[in-house]
C-alpha positions in Angstrom: 139.0 207.0 -1.7 136.2 208.2 0.5 135.9 206.8 4.0 133.7 203.7 4.2 130.3 203.6 5.8 130.2 201.5 8.9 127.4 199.2 10.0 127.6 197.5 13.4 124.9 194.9 13.9 124.7 193.5 17.4 122.2 191.0 18.8 121.6 190.1 22.4 122.2 186.7 23.9 122.9 184.7 20.7 125.0 181.6 21.1 128.2 181.3 19.1 127.1 178.0 17.5 123.7 179.2 16.2 124.7 179.6 12.6 123.8 177.0 10.0 127.1 177.8 8.3 128.7 176.1 11.3 126.6 173.0 10.9 124.0 173.7 13.6 121.6 170.8 13.5 118.5 172.9 13.8 118.7 176.7 13.3 118.7 178.3 9.8 120.6 181.6 9.2 120.9 182.0 5.4 121.8 185.7 5.4 124.4 185.4 8.2 125.7 182.3 6.4 126.3 184.4 3.2 128.2 186.9 5.3 130.4 184.1 6.6 131.1 182.7 3.2 131.9 186.2 1.7 133.5 187.7 4.8 135.5 186.5 7.8 134.2 184.5 10.8 136.2 184.6 14.0 135.5 181.2 15.7 137.3 182.1 19.0 135.4 185.3 19.9 134.3 185.9 23.4 132.5 188.3 25.6 134.9 188.9 28.4 132.2 189.8 30.9 129.2 188.0 29.5 126.2 190.1 30.3 124.6 193.1 28.7 126.1 196.2 30.3 129.8 195.2 30.5 129.6 193.8 27.0 128.4 197.2 25.7 131.1 199.0 27.7 133.7 196.9 25.9 132.1 197.7 22.5 131.8 201.4 23.1 135.2 202.1 24.8 137.5 199.5 23.4 138.8 198.9 27.0 139.3 195.7 29.0 137.0 195.2 31.9 139.8 196.2 34.3 139.7 199.7 32.7 136.1 200.2 31.9 135.4 198.9 35.4 132.2 196.9 34.7 133.1 193.4 35.9 129.5 192.2 36.6 126.0 193.4 36.0 124.9 196.6 37.7 122.4 199.1 36.4 122.3 202.9 37.1 126.1 203.5 37.1 126.7 206.6 35.0 128.6 206.3 31.7 131.4 208.9 31.8 134.1 207.7 29.5 136.4 210.3 27.8 136.5 208.3 24.5 133.7 206.3 23.0 133.3 204.8 19.6 130.5 207.0 18.2 132.1 210.2 19.5 135.4 209.4 17.9 133.7 208.7 14.6 131.7 211.9 14.9 134.9 213.8 15.3 136.2 212.1 12.2 133.3 213.4 10.2 130.8 210.6 10.4 127.1 210.9 10.8 126.4 208.6 13.7 123.1 206.9 14.7 122.2 204.0 17.1 118.9 202.2 16.7 117.8 199.8 19.5 119.6 198.7 22.6 122.2 200.9 24.3 121.7 199.9 28.0 123.6 202.9 29.3 122.8 205.3 32.2 121.2 207.7 32.0 119.2 205.9 29.4 119.2 208.8 27.0 123.0 209.4 27.3 124.0 209.8 23.7 127.5 208.4 24.3 128.8 210.4 21.3 126.0 209.6 18.9 124.3 212.4 17.0 121.0 210.6 17.6 119.6 207.5 19.3 116.3 205.8 18.7 116.0 203.7 21.8 114.7 200.3 22.8 116.5 198.7 25.7 113.8 196.0 26.3 112.5 195.5 29.8 114.9 197.1 32.3 113.8 196.6 35.9 115.0 199.9 37.1 113.2 201.8 34.4 110.0 199.9 35.2 110.2 200.4 38.9 107.1 202.5 39.6 108.2 203.8 43.0 112.0 203.9 43.0 113.4 205.6 39.8 113.0 209.0 38.3 112.1 207.4 35.0 109.3 205.2 36.4 106.4 207.6 35.8 107.7 208.4 32.3 108.9 205.0 31.0 107.9 206.0 27.4 110.4 208.8 27.5 113.3 206.3 27.6 111.9 203.8 25.1 111.1 205.0 21.6 109.8 201.6 20.6 107.2 201.7 23.3 105.9 205.1 22.3 105.7 203.9 18.7 104.0 200.5 19.7 101.3 202.3 21.7 100.5 204.5 18.7 100.3 201.5 16.5 98.7 198.8 18.7 96.8 200.8 21.3 97.6 202.9 24.4 97.6 199.8 26.7 100.2 197.8 24.8 103.1 196.8 27.0 106.2 194.6 27.0 104.5 192.3 29.5 101.4 191.5 27.5 102.5 188.0 26.6 103.0 187.1 30.2 106.7 186.2 29.6 109.5 187.3 31.9 112.3 189.3 30.3 114.8 186.7 31.6 112.7 183.5 31.2 115.0 181.3 29.0 112.8 178.3 29.6 109.4 179.5 28.4 108.6 180.4 24.8 105.4 181.2 22.8 104.6 183.2 19.6 104.4 187.0 19.4 100.8 188.0 19.7 100.7 191.1 17.4 101.3 191.5 13.7 104.9 190.7 12.8 105.6 194.3 11.6 105.1 195.4 15.2 107.8 193.1 16.6 110.8 194.9 18.1 113.1 193.1 15.6 111.2 194.5 12.7 111.0 197.9 14.3 114.8 198.1 14.7 115.3 197.4 11.0 112.5 199.8 10.0 114.1 202.6 12.0 117.6 201.7 10.6 116.3 201.9 7.1 114.7 205.2 7.9 118.1 206.5 8.9 119.5 205.6 5.5 116.8 207.9 4.1 117.5 210.7 6.5 121.3 210.6 6.8 123.5 213.4 5.7 124.6 212.4 2.1 127.7 214.5 2.4 129.2 212.4 5.2 130.0 208.7 5.7 127.7 207.1 8.2 128.1 204.9 11.3 124.9 203.0 12.0 124.6 200.7 15.0 121.6 198.5 14.6 121.3 197.0 18.1 118.7 194.2 18.5 117.2 193.1 21.8 116.4 189.6 20.5 117.1 186.6 20.8 117.2 187.7 24.5 114.1 186.6 26.2 111.1 186.9 26.2 111.2 184.1 23.7 108.5 185.5 21.4 109.1 185.0 17.7 106.4 185.7 15.2 104.1 182.7 14.7 105.6 181.7 11.3 109.1 181.5 12.9 107.9 179.5 15.9 106.1 177.1 13.6 109.4 176.5 11.8 110.8 174.7 14.8 108.0 173.8 17.2 107.6 170.2 15.9 111.3 169.5 15.3 113.2 166.8 17.2 115.7 168.7 19.3 119.1 167.2 20.2 119.9 166.7 23.9 121.9 169.6 25.3 125.4 168.6 26.6 125.8 167.9 30.3 129.3 167.8 31.8 130.5 165.0 34.1 131.3 167.8 36.6 127.6 168.9 36.9 126.2 168.1 40.4 123.0 166.2 39.5 121.4 166.6 42.9 122.0 170.4 42.7 120.6 170.5 39.2 117.5 168.7 40.3 117.1 171.2 43.1 117.7 174.2 40.9 115.6 177.3 41.0 114.7 180.1 38.7 117.7 182.2 39.6 120.5 183.3 37.2 122.0 179.9 36.5 118.6 178.1 36.6 120.0 174.6 37.1 116.8 172.6 36.4 117.6 169.0 35.5 113.9 168.3 36.1 112.7 170.7 33.4 110.2 168.8 31.2 111.7 168.2 27.8 108.6 169.5 26.1 109.1 172.8 27.8 112.8 173.0 26.9 112.0 172.0 23.3 109.4 174.8 23.1 111.9 177.3 24.5 114.5 176.2 22.0 112.0 176.3 19.2 111.2 179.9 20.2 114.9 180.8 20.6 115.8 179.4 17.2 112.7 181.1 15.7 113.9 184.5 17.0 117.3 183.9 15.4 115.9 183.0 12.0 113.6 186.0 12.3 116.6 188.2 13.0 118.4 186.7 10.1 115.6 187.5 7.7 115.3 191.1 9.0 119.1 191.5 8.7 118.7 190.5 5.1 116.0 193.2 4.7 118.5 195.8 6.1 121.2 194.6 3.8 118.8 194.8 0.8 118.0 198.4 1.8 121.7 199.2 1.8 121.8 197.9 -1.8 118.8 199.9 -2.8 120.3 203.1 -1.5 123.5 202.3 -3.4 125.8 202.2 -0.3 126.3 198.4 0.3 129.6 198.2 -1.5 130.9 201.2 0.4 130.0 199.8 3.8 132.0 197.6 6.2 129.7 195.4 8.2 130.5 193.9 11.6 128.1 191.5 13.2 128.4 190.2 16.8 126.4 189.2 19.8 127.0 190.7 23.3 127.1 187.3 25.0 125.6 183.8 24.6 122.7 181.8 26.1 123.3 178.4 27.8 119.8 177.2 26.8 120.1 173.9 28.8 123.8 173.3 28.5 124.8 171.5 31.7 121.2 172.1 32.9 121.8 175.9 32.9 120.2 178.8 31.2 120.9 182.5 30.5 124.4 183.9 30.6 127.1 185.3 32.8 128.9 182.0 33.4 132.2 181.1 31.9 131.0 178.2 29.7 131.1 178.3 25.9 127.3 178.6 25.5 127.4 181.8 27.7 130.8 183.5 27.0 131.5 182.6 23.4 129.9 184.7 20.7 129.5 184.8 16.9 131.6 187.6 15.3 131.6 188.2 11.5 133.4 190.9 9.5 132.1 191.5 6.0 133.5 193.9 3.4 131.0 193.5 0.4 132.9 196.0 -1.7 136.3 194.5 -1.2 137.8 197.7 0.0 140.0 196.2 2.8 141.5 193.1 1.2 140.0 190.7 3.7 140.4 187.0 3.1 136.9 186.1 2.1 135.7 182.9 3.6 138.6 182.6 6.0 138.4 181.6 9.7 141.2 183.2 11.6 142.3 181.4 14.8 143.0 184.5 16.8 141.2 184.8 20.1 139.2 188.0 20.0 136.7 189.9 22.1 134.3 192.8 22.1 136.9 195.4 23.0 138.3 194.8 19.5 135.2 196.3 17.8 136.1 199.9 18.4 139.7 199.8 17.1 138.5 197.8 14.1 136.0 200.4 13.0 138.3 203.3 13.8 141.0 201.8 11.7 138.6 201.2 8.9 137.5 204.9 9.1 141.0 206.1 9.1 140.3 207.8 12.5 142.8 208.0 15.3 142.6 205.3 18.0 142.7 206.9 21.5 145.3 205.8 23.9 142.6 204.5 26.2 141.7 201.7 23.7 143.1 198.3 24.7 141.6 196.2 22.0 143.1 195.5 18.6 141.8 195.9 15.1 140.5 192.8 13.5 141.4 193.9 10.1 144.9 192.4 10.4 143.7 188.9 11.4 141.0 189.2 8.7 143.7 189.6 6.1 145.7 186.7 7.5 148.0 189.0 9.6 148.0 187.9 13.2 151.6 188.3 14.2 151.9 189.5 17.8 148.2 188.9 18.5 147.2 188.3 22.2 147.9 184.7 23.3 144.8 184.5 25.5 142.1 186.5 27.0 140.8 187.0 30.6 137.1 187.0 31.3 135.1 187.2 34.5 131.8 188.0 36.1 130.6 188.9 39.6 127.9 186.4 40.3 127.5 186.0 44.0 128.7 182.6 45.2 129.4 181.6 41.5 131.6 184.7 40.8 134.4 183.5 38.6 137.3 184.3 36.3 138.4 182.4 33.2 141.3 182.5 30.8 141.3 180.9 27.4 142.9 180.9 24.0 140.0 179.2 22.4 141.7 175.8 22.6 142.0 175.4 26.4 140.1 177.1 29.2 140.9 177.5 32.9 138.1 178.6 35.3 138.5 179.8 38.9 135.5 180.4 41.1 136.6 183.2 43.3 134.4 182.5 46.3 135.0 178.8 46.7 138.4 178.5 45.1 137.1 175.7 42.8 139.0 175.2 39.6 138.0 173.8 36.2 140.0 173.0 33.1 138.7 172.1 29.7 140.5 170.9 26.6 138.3 172.7 24.1 140.0 171.2 21.1 139.2 167.6 22.1 136.1 168.5 24.2 134.4 171.6 22.7 131.2 170.9 24.7 133.1 171.0 28.0 131.9 167.6 29.1 135.1 166.7 31.0 136.6 168.8 33.7 140.3 167.9 33.7 141.4 170.2 36.5 142.2 167.2 38.8 143.6 165.0 36.1 147.3 164.4 36.9 148.1 164.4 33.1 146.9 168.0 32.9 148.5 169.3 36.1 151.2 171.2 34.2 148.7 172.9 31.9 146.5 173.9 34.8 149.5 175.4 36.5 150.4 177.5 33.4 146.8 178.8 33.1 146.6 179.5 36.9 149.7 181.6 36.7 148.3 183.6 33.7 145.2 184.4 35.8 147.4 185.4 38.7 149.1 187.9 36.5 145.8 189.3 35.3 144.5 189.7 38.8 147.7 191.1 40.4 146.9 194.4 42.1 143.1 194.2 41.7 141.3 196.0 44.5 139.3 192.9 45.5 142.5 191.3 46.7 142.2 188.2 44.6 146.0 187.7 44.7 148.3 187.6 47.7 151.9 186.6 47.8 151.6 185.3 44.2 148.7 183.0 45.0 145.0 183.2 44.3 143.0 184.0 47.4 139.4 182.7 47.5 136.6 184.3 49.5 137.4 187.9 48.7 134.2 190.0 48.3 133.5 190.4 44.5 132.3 193.6 43.0 130.1 194.3 40.0 131.8 197.6 39.3 135.3 198.7 40.2 135.7 201.7 42.5 137.0 204.1 39.8 133.6 204.2 38.0 131.3 203.9 41.0 
């Protein structure tokens, strides 16, 4: 049997629960729902360092954050890993292509791909007109922008709508024809690769979408789907400091309890509109695979790089340890039935983005480098999860809210490394994390078990988070560990 084609579809900042197959009360995702019913959905999937750069490091290297070294968000740190997913597949005889967001440095680093057609979205260091070597030639690092200016006029820019690239509380419709939206462009370029690929080789295509990451700018028809709908109230935990939320700012956590409901509802309408727009365009890509006669020879893996809090606990964006931020949708679909996956199953294994690389390498029959620390999802997707990891460790450097978390998808322990504050959530009984049970005497034993697990994970870390077998608060956090800086 010939090696399978591999299609990796990633989206940026999509919450784990934004699938109508999971009973979401608002959003509609018919194409992803079909993938769930015919494929395998992993309900306990997480982004171990829930922001764009470290998430992609996990995908491309198969390493834990301790090894790939990106434990927070920091731009302009070179990517110099000896083994990356595309390069390993290229060595195994695959024709490899990425379309869309890479978010690596330098921006045109191929990371083992034969070719990249790039759109990273708005990256501040690339737009800095006085501080970066790319500033005067921004178009050189963004293929979508070169294309957009040919199609829509030389003055077209990412900022034309007046929306900030991290504004999770403001939404409005896309102002140009839908065909010019970056989501449509990503699919158009992906389909063009199907036309141009080497027919004598299997292919690895990574279609990497920037949306539903803000700006929240769906085409008008998709905004209209949701703009007049009654939106449910977001969950707010009993642990949230109401006074702090009322005094929130526009910073990373954006704790704004005073945000007008109409503005939040418009933002959610735009966010859900972007997701349904993505779903339709993914359907367009899958239809093209069928038209080229390769759908049944292709293994499809869909995932988000991290979530979006979108008002949960009066917070927005990502990087925090809560479910809306760290938990992600992850679907494995084998339309041709080549791998014997248990269609429609929902494995309970706790998985993360470092598992993407070994999954695709195993599917390709390619060697898995010793540097890879993830595990192939093909086993759990067949109902074989013996010896699977009992829990995962996540973290993010985040100033005074820098944190670590450990979870098995059923319970979660959070430690804020600067203050020493602890949180504990029973995710089975309390999936919305409404009740912090860290100080509940009935949970003291469970908290102690999870604390010890985190101590084992952090033992020997250069930041000095553990001393004499105990967690030490107040140590200076880092966004990148020294071995990659």
